DSSP file (Angstrom, degrees, kcal/mol; ACC not computed):
  #  RESIDUE AA STRUCTURE BP1 BP2  ACC     N-H-->O    O-->H-N    N-H-->O    O-->H-N    TCO  KAPPA ALPHA  PHI   PSI    X-CA   Y-CA   Z-CA
    1    1 A M     >        0   0    0      0, 0.0     4,-1.5     0, 0.0     3,-0.1   0.000 360.0 360.0 360.0 -35.2   74.1  -14.3  -23.1
    2    2 A E  H  >  +     0   0    0      1,-0.2     4,-1.7     2,-0.2     5,-0.1   0.876 360.0  55.8 -63.9 -37.0   71.4  -15.1  -25.6
    3    3 A E  H  > S+     0   0    0      1,-0.2     4,-2.0     2,-0.2    -1,-0.2   0.885 103.6  54.9 -61.4 -38.7   69.7  -17.4  -23.0
    4    4 A Q  H  > S+     0   0    0      1,-0.2     4,-1.5     2,-0.2    -1,-0.2   0.890 105.7  51.8 -63.4 -39.6   69.5  -14.5  -20.5
    5    5 A N  H  < S+     0   0    0     -4,-1.5     4,-0.3     1,-0.2    -1,-0.2   0.887 109.0  50.5 -63.7 -39.3   67.7  -12.3  -23.1
    6    6 A I  H >< S+     0   0    0     -4,-1.7     3,-1.1     1,-0.2    -1,-0.2   0.898 109.4  51.3 -65.8 -40.1   65.1  -15.1  -23.7
    7    7 A E  H 3< S+     0   0    0     -4,-2.0    -1,-0.2     1,-0.2    -2,-0.2   0.810 108.7  51.9 -66.1 -30.0   64.6  -15.4  -19.9
    8    8 A N  T 3< S+     0   0    0     -4,-1.5    -1,-0.2    -5,-0.2    -2,-0.2   0.420  84.5 114.5 -89.2   1.1   64.0  -11.7  -19.5
    9    9 A Q    <   -     0   0    0     -3,-1.1     2,-0.5    -4,-0.3    -3,-0.0  -0.445  52.5-153.4 -73.7 146.1   61.3  -11.5  -22.3
   10   10 A L        -     0   0    0     -2,-0.1     2,-0.6     2,-0.0    -2,-0.1  -0.983   6.5-144.6-120.9 121.9   57.8  -10.6  -21.3
   11   11 A N        -     0   0    0     -2,-0.5     2,-0.5     2,-0.0    -2,-0.0  -0.771  18.1-163.2 -86.8 123.1   54.9  -11.7  -23.4
   12   12 A I        -     0   0    0     -2,-0.6     2,-0.4     2,-0.0    -2,-0.0  -0.928   3.7-152.5-112.0 126.4   52.2   -9.1  -23.5
   13   13 A E        -     0   0    0     -2,-0.5     2,-0.5     0, 0.0    -2,-0.0  -0.770   5.5-165.1 -97.3 143.0   48.7   -9.9  -24.6
   14   14 A L        -     0   0    0     -2,-0.4    -2,-0.0     4,-0.0     2,-0.0  -0.943  12.4-146.8-129.5 108.6   46.4   -7.3  -26.1
   15   15 A S     >  -     0   0    0     -2,-0.5     4,-2.5     1,-0.1     5,-0.2  -0.287  25.4-113.4 -70.5 160.0   42.7   -8.2  -26.4
   16   16 A E  H  > S+     0   0    0      1,-0.2     4,-1.2     2,-0.2    -1,-0.1   0.898 116.6  53.4 -60.4 -40.7   40.7   -6.9  -29.3
   17   17 A E  H  4 S+     0   0    0      1,-0.2     4,-0.5     2,-0.2     3,-0.4   0.925 113.3  41.3 -62.3 -45.8   38.6   -4.7  -27.0
   18   18 A V  H >4 S+     0   0    0      1,-0.2     3,-1.3     2,-0.2    -1,-0.2   0.861 107.6  62.7 -70.5 -35.1   41.7   -3.0  -25.4
   19   19 A A  H 3< S+     0   0    0     -4,-2.5    -1,-0.2     1,-0.3    -2,-0.2   0.778  92.3  65.7 -62.2 -26.8   43.4   -2.8  -28.8
   20   20 A E  T 3< S-     0   0    0     -4,-1.2    -1,-0.3    -3,-0.4    -2,-0.2   0.806  98.5-152.0 -64.9 -28.5   40.6   -0.5  -30.0
   21   21 A G    <   -     0   0    0     -3,-1.3     2,-0.5    -4,-0.5    -1,-0.1   0.006  11.9 -92.8  80.5 169.9   41.7    2.1  -27.5
   22   22 A I        -     0   0    0     -4,-0.1     2,-0.3    -3,-0.1    -1,-0.1  -0.993  32.1-132.8-124.5 122.3   39.7    4.8  -25.7
   23   23 A Y        +     0   0    0     -2,-0.5     2,-0.4     2,-0.0    30,-0.1  -0.593  30.7 176.8 -75.7 133.3   39.6    8.3  -27.2
   24   24 A S        +     0   0    0     -2,-0.3    18,-0.3    18,-0.1     3,-0.1  -1.000  25.3 176.5-138.3 137.1   40.3   11.0  -24.7
   25   25 A N  S    S+     0   0    0     16,-1.8     2,-0.3    -2,-0.4    17,-0.2   0.190  75.3  45.7-122.1  14.7   40.5   14.8  -25.1
   26   26 A L  E     -A   41   0A   0     15,-1.3    15,-3.2    67,-0.1     2,-0.4  -0.951  60.4-169.6-153.9 135.2   41.0   15.7  -21.5
   27   27 A A  E     -A   40   0A   0     -2,-0.3     2,-0.5    13,-0.2    13,-0.2  -0.991   4.3-163.6-126.7 136.8   43.3   14.2  -18.8
   28   28 A V  E     -A   39   0A   0     11,-2.5    11,-2.8    -2,-0.4     2,-0.5  -0.983   9.4-163.2-118.5 126.6   43.1   15.0  -15.1
   29   29 A I  E     +A   38   0A   0     74,-0.9     2,-0.3    -2,-0.5     9,-0.2  -0.943  14.3 167.2-116.2 125.8   46.1   14.0  -13.0
   30   30 A T  E     -A   37   0A   0      7,-2.4     7,-3.2    -2,-0.5     2,-0.3  -0.870   9.6-170.3-127.3 163.8   46.0   13.8   -9.2
   31   31 A H  E     -A   36   0A   0     -2,-0.3     5,-0.2     5,-0.2     2,-0.2  -0.996  14.4-165.9-153.0 157.1   48.5   12.3   -6.7
   32   32 A S        -     0   0    0      3,-2.7     5,-0.0    -2,-0.3    -2,-0.0  -0.582  54.4 -83.6-121.7-169.9   49.0   11.3   -3.1
   33   33 A N  S    S+     0   0    0     -2,-0.2     3,-0.1     1,-0.2    -2,-0.0   0.620 128.7  34.3 -75.0  -9.2   52.3   10.5   -1.4
   34   34 A T  S    S+     0   0    0      1,-0.2     2,-0.3    25,-0.1    -1,-0.2   0.545 120.4  21.7-120.9 -11.3   52.0    6.9   -2.7
   35   35 A E        -     0   0    0     24,-0.2    -3,-2.7    25,-0.1     2,-0.4  -0.999  53.5-136.7-157.4 156.8   50.4    7.0   -6.1
   36   36 A F  E     -AB  31  58A   0     22,-3.1    22,-2.9    -2,-0.3     2,-0.5  -0.940  21.0-156.0-110.8 138.8   49.6    9.0   -9.2
   37   37 A V  E     -AB  30  57A   0     -7,-3.2    -7,-2.4    -2,-0.4     2,-0.6  -0.974   4.7-166.8-120.0 122.8   46.1    8.8  -10.7
   38   38 A L  E     -AB  29  56A   0     18,-3.1    18,-2.6    -2,-0.5     2,-0.5  -0.940   4.8-167.9-110.1 114.2   45.5    9.6  -14.4
   39   39 A D  E     -AB  28  55A   0    -11,-2.8   -11,-2.5    -2,-0.6     2,-0.5  -0.904   5.8-157.0-103.1 125.4   41.9   10.0  -15.4
   40   40 A F  E     -AB  27  54A   0     14,-3.1    13,-2.8    -2,-0.5    14,-1.5  -0.910  16.7-175.1-106.9 126.5   41.2   10.1  -19.2
   41   41 A I  E     -AB  26  52A   0    -15,-3.2   -16,-1.8    -2,-0.5   -15,-1.3  -0.885  23.4-144.0-126.0 146.8   38.0   11.8  -20.1
   42   42 A R  E     - B   0  51A   0      9,-1.0     9,-0.5    -2,-0.3     2,-0.5  -0.956  18.6-164.1-112.0 113.4   36.0   12.4  -23.3
   43   43 A V        -     0   0    0     -2,-0.6     7,-0.1     7,-0.1    54,-0.0  -0.840   6.6-160.2 -97.5 130.3   34.3   15.8  -23.4
   44   44 A M    >   -     0   0    0     -2,-0.5     3,-1.6     3,-0.3     5,-0.1  -0.870  26.1 -99.5-113.7 145.7   31.6   16.2  -26.1
   45   45 A P  T 3  S+     0   0    0      0, 0.0    51,-0.1     0, 0.0    50,-0.0  -0.336 105.1   9.7 -62.3 137.5   30.2   19.4  -27.5
   46   46 A G  T 3  S+     0   0    0      1,-0.2    51,-0.0     2,-0.0     0, 0.0   0.472  99.0 112.8  75.7   1.7   26.9   20.5  -26.0
   47   47 A V    <   -     0   0    0     -3,-1.6    -3,-0.3     1,-0.1    -1,-0.2  -0.929  51.9-161.7-109.2 115.0   27.0   17.9  -23.2
   48   48 A P  S    S+     0   0    0      0, 0.0     2,-0.4     0, 0.0    -1,-0.1   0.593  72.8  60.8 -74.1  -8.8   27.5   19.5  -19.8
   49   49 A K        -     0   0    0     -5,-0.1     2,-0.4     2,-0.0    -5,-0.3  -0.947  62.6-169.2-122.6 138.9   28.6   16.3  -18.2
   50   50 A A        -     0   0    0     -2,-0.4     2,-0.4    -7,-0.1    -7,-0.1  -0.971  10.9-146.0-127.3 144.2   31.7   14.2  -19.0
   51   51 A R  E     -B   42   0A   0     -9,-0.5    -9,-1.0    -2,-0.4     2,-0.3  -0.859  24.4-109.8-111.2 141.8   32.5   10.7  -17.7
   52   52 A V  E     -B   41   0A   0     -2,-0.4   -11,-0.2   -11,-0.2     3,-0.1  -0.547  30.4-172.3 -64.9 125.8   36.0    9.3  -17.0
   53   53 A K  E     +     0   0A   0    -13,-2.8     2,-0.3    -2,-0.3   -12,-0.2   0.726  67.0   7.8 -94.0 -26.7   36.6    6.7  -19.7
   54   54 A S  E     -B   40   0A   0    -14,-1.5   -14,-3.1     2,-0.0     2,-0.4  -0.982  59.4-160.5-156.4 143.5   39.8    5.2  -18.2
   55   55 A R  E     -B   39   0A   0     -2,-0.3     2,-0.5   -16,-0.2   -16,-0.2  -0.996   5.2-168.6-129.8 130.7   41.8    5.5  -15.0
   56   56 A I  E     -B   38   0A   0    -18,-2.6   -18,-3.1    -2,-0.4     2,-0.5  -0.976   5.4-160.6-118.6 129.8   45.4    4.5  -14.6
   57   57 A V  E     +B   37   0A   0     -2,-0.5     2,-0.3   -20,-0.2   -20,-0.2  -0.951  16.6 178.4-112.7 126.5   47.0    4.3  -11.2
   58   58 A L  E     -B   36   0A   0    -22,-2.9   -22,-3.1    -2,-0.5    -2,-0.0  -0.909  30.7-117.3-127.0 150.8   50.8    4.4  -11.0
   59   59 A T     >  -     0   0    0     -2,-0.3     4,-2.5   -24,-0.2     5,-0.2  -0.471  41.6-106.3 -72.4 159.6   53.4    4.4   -8.3
   60   60 A P  H  > S+     0   0    0      0, 0.0     4,-2.2     0, 0.0     5,-0.2   0.897 121.8  51.8 -56.1 -40.5   55.5    7.6   -8.1
   61   61 A E  H  > S+     0   0    0      1,-0.2     4,-2.2     2,-0.2     5,-0.1   0.927 111.4  45.6 -63.5 -43.9   58.5    5.7   -9.7
   62   62 A H  H  > S+     0   0    0      2,-0.2     4,-2.6     1,-0.2    -1,-0.2   0.852 109.4  55.8 -68.7 -32.7   56.4    4.4  -12.5
   63   63 A A  H  X S+     0   0    0     -4,-2.5     4,-2.4     2,-0.2    -1,-0.2   0.916 109.1  47.4 -62.2 -41.9   54.9    7.9  -13.1
   64   64 A K  H  X S+     0   0    0     -4,-2.2     4,-2.2     2,-0.2    -2,-0.2   0.913 112.2  48.8 -65.7 -42.5   58.4    9.3  -13.5
   65   65 A R  H  X S+     0   0    0     -4,-2.2     4,-2.5     2,-0.2    -2,-0.2   0.888 110.8  51.4 -63.6 -38.4   59.3    6.4  -15.9
   66   66 A F  H  X S+     0   0    0     -4,-2.6     4,-2.8     2,-0.2    -2,-0.2   0.916 108.7  51.5 -62.8 -44.0   56.1    7.1  -17.8
   67   67 A L  H  X S+     0   0    0     -4,-2.4     4,-2.5     2,-0.2    -2,-0.2   0.924 111.5  46.5 -58.5 -46.6   57.0   10.8  -18.0
   68   68 A I  H  X S+     0   0    0     -4,-2.2     4,-2.4     2,-0.2    -2,-0.2   0.922 113.5  48.4 -63.8 -44.7   60.5   10.0  -19.4
   69   69 A A  H  X S+     0   0    0     -4,-2.5     4,-2.2     2,-0.2    -2,-0.2   0.899 112.4  49.0 -63.2 -40.9   59.1    7.5  -21.9
   70   70 A L  H  X S+     0   0    0     -4,-2.8     4,-2.4     2,-0.2    -2,-0.2   0.915 110.7  50.1 -65.5 -42.9   56.5   10.0  -23.1
   71   71 A E  H  X S+     0   0    0     -4,-2.5     4,-2.2     1,-0.2    -2,-0.2   0.918 111.2  49.3 -60.3 -43.8   59.1   12.8  -23.5
   72   72 A E  H  X S+     0   0    0     -4,-2.4     4,-2.1     1,-0.2    -1,-0.2   0.898 112.3  47.8 -62.8 -40.8   61.3   10.5  -25.5
   73   73 A N  H  X S+     0   0    0     -4,-2.2     4,-2.5     2,-0.2    -1,-0.2   0.866 109.9  51.3 -71.1 -35.9   58.4    9.4  -27.8
   74   74 A V  H  X S+     0   0    0     -4,-2.4     4,-2.8     2,-0.2     5,-0.2   0.914 110.1  51.0 -64.6 -41.7   57.3   13.0  -28.3
   75   75 A E  H  X S+     0   0    0     -4,-2.2     4,-2.0     2,-0.2    -2,-0.2   0.924 111.5  46.9 -60.3 -44.4   60.9   13.9  -29.3
   76   76 A K  H  X S+     0   0    0     -4,-2.1     4,-1.4     2,-0.2    -2,-0.2   0.909 112.5  50.2 -64.1 -42.2   61.0   11.0  -31.8
   77   77 A F  H  X S+     0   0    0     -4,-2.5     4,-2.9     1,-0.2     3,-0.4   0.938 111.9  47.5 -59.9 -47.9   57.6   12.0  -33.2
   78   78 A E  H  X S+     0   0    0     -4,-2.8     4,-2.1     1,-0.2    -1,-0.2   0.835 106.0  58.3 -66.6 -32.0   58.7   15.6  -33.7
   79   79 A A  H  < S+     0   0    0     -4,-2.0    -1,-0.2    -5,-0.2    -2,-0.2   0.864 118.0  32.7 -63.8 -34.6   62.0   14.5  -35.3
   80   80 A L  H  < S+     0   0    0     -4,-1.4    -2,-0.2    -3,-0.4    -1,-0.2   0.817 134.4  24.7 -88.1 -34.1   59.9   12.7  -38.0
   81   81 A N  H  < S-     0   0    0     -4,-2.9    -3,-0.2     1,-0.3    -2,-0.2   0.442 107.6-104.5-117.0  -3.4   56.8   14.9  -38.2
   82   82 A G     <  -     0   0    0     -4,-2.1    -1,-0.3    -5,-0.3    -2,-0.1  -0.153  59.1 -35.9  93.5 165.2   57.8   18.4  -37.1
   83   83 A R        -     0   0    0      1,-0.1     2,-0.5    -4,-0.1    -8,-0.0  -0.294  57.6-123.1 -63.2 136.9   57.1   20.2  -33.9
   84   84 A I        -     0   0    0    -10,-0.1     2,-0.4     1,-0.0    -1,-0.1  -0.716  29.6-138.9 -79.4 124.3   53.8   19.7  -32.2
   85   85 A K        -     0   0    0     -2,-0.5     2,-0.5     2,-0.0    -1,-0.0  -0.709  14.6-164.1 -91.2 135.0   52.1   23.1  -31.9
   86   86 A I        -     0   0    0     -2,-0.4     2,-1.3     4,-0.0     3,-0.1  -0.980  21.4-132.0-116.1 124.9   50.2   24.0  -28.7
   87   87 A N    >   -     0   0    0     -2,-0.5     3,-1.4     1,-0.2    -2,-0.0  -0.628  23.0-172.8 -77.6  96.7   47.9   27.0  -28.9
   88   88 A E  T 3  S+     0   0    0     -2,-1.3    -1,-0.2     1,-0.3    -3,-0.0   0.808  80.8  54.8 -62.4 -31.8   49.0   28.9  -25.8
   89   89 A G  T 3  S+     0   0    0     -3,-0.1    -1,-0.3     2,-0.0    -2,-0.1   0.580  90.1  96.5 -80.0  -9.0   46.2   31.4  -26.1
   90   90 A Q  S <  S-     0   0    0     -3,-1.4    -4,-0.0     1,-0.1     0, 0.0  -0.454  83.7-100.9 -81.4 152.3   43.5   28.8  -26.2
   91   91 A P        -     0   0    0      0, 0.0     5,-0.1     0, 0.0    -1,-0.1  -0.233  35.1-107.3 -65.2 163.3   41.5   27.7  -23.2
   92   92 A G  S    S+     0   0    0      2,-0.1    -2,-0.1     4,-0.0     9,-0.0   0.757  99.2  72.8 -66.4 -27.3   42.4   24.4  -21.4
   93   93 A L  S >  S-     0   0    0      4,-0.3     3,-0.7     6,-0.1     4,-0.1  -0.689  90.1-108.7 -92.6 144.6   39.4   22.5  -22.6
   94   94 A P  G >  S+     0   0    0      0, 0.0     3,-1.3     0, 0.0    -1,-0.1  -0.307  91.7  11.0 -70.6 152.8   39.1   21.5  -26.3
   95   95 A M  G 3  S-     0   0    0      1,-0.3    -2,-0.0    -4,-0.1     0, 0.0   0.783 124.4 -69.1  54.0  36.5   36.7   23.0  -28.8
   96   96 A N  G <  S+     0   0    0     -3,-0.7    -1,-0.3     1,-0.2     2,-0.1   0.815  80.4 168.3  56.7  36.5   35.8   26.0  -26.5
   97   97 A F    <   -     0   0    0     -3,-1.3    -4,-0.3    -4,-0.1    -1,-0.2  -0.471  32.4-121.4 -72.7 151.7   33.9   23.8  -24.0
   98   98 A G        +     0   0    0     -2,-0.1    -1,-0.1     3,-0.0     0, 0.0  -0.412  62.8  75.9 -84.2 169.8   32.9   25.5  -20.7
   99   99 A G  S    S-     0   0    0     -2,-0.1    -6,-0.1    -6,-0.0     2,-0.0  -0.595  82.7 -29.6 121.2 179.0   34.0   24.1  -17.4
  100  100 A P        -     0   0    0      0, 0.0     2,-0.5     0, 0.0     0, 0.0  -0.327  59.6-117.1 -71.0 151.0   37.1   24.0  -15.2
  101  101 A T        -     0   0    0     -8,-0.1     2,-0.3    -9,-0.0    -2,-0.0  -0.770  30.3-153.2 -89.3 128.9   40.6   24.0  -16.7
  102  102 A A        -     0   0    0     -2,-0.5     2,-0.6   -74,-0.0   -74,-0.1  -0.736  13.2-126.5-102.1 150.2   42.5   20.8  -16.0
  103  103 A Q              0   0    0     -2,-0.3   -74,-0.9   -74,-0.1   -11,-0.0  -0.848 360.0 360.0 -91.3 122.8   46.3   20.5  -15.8
  104  104 A A              0   0    0     -2,-0.6    -1,-0.1   -76,-0.1   -76,-0.1   0.365 360.0 360.0-136.2 360.0   47.4   17.7  -18.1
């Protein structure tokens, strides 16, 4: 059984550039019948234009698996750190930026 676990391991490499991450304070999610597209955007104060910093394209099945994994991780985070508060009365964009409200 131990040999089977070794065979099923996946080695994942993380370059220094990717390890730094991309800061995003807005996500726009769109989909077709074959894929989900997640665009991560950084909106800056006083700048009327924002550029997509990263785009992830997923199959519907992987989008569902991502949703489940994210829900599980938020639950674990909240169990250790307390409930994450969302200001329901606040506009959809961070720091009172103008522009369209995105669903994320």
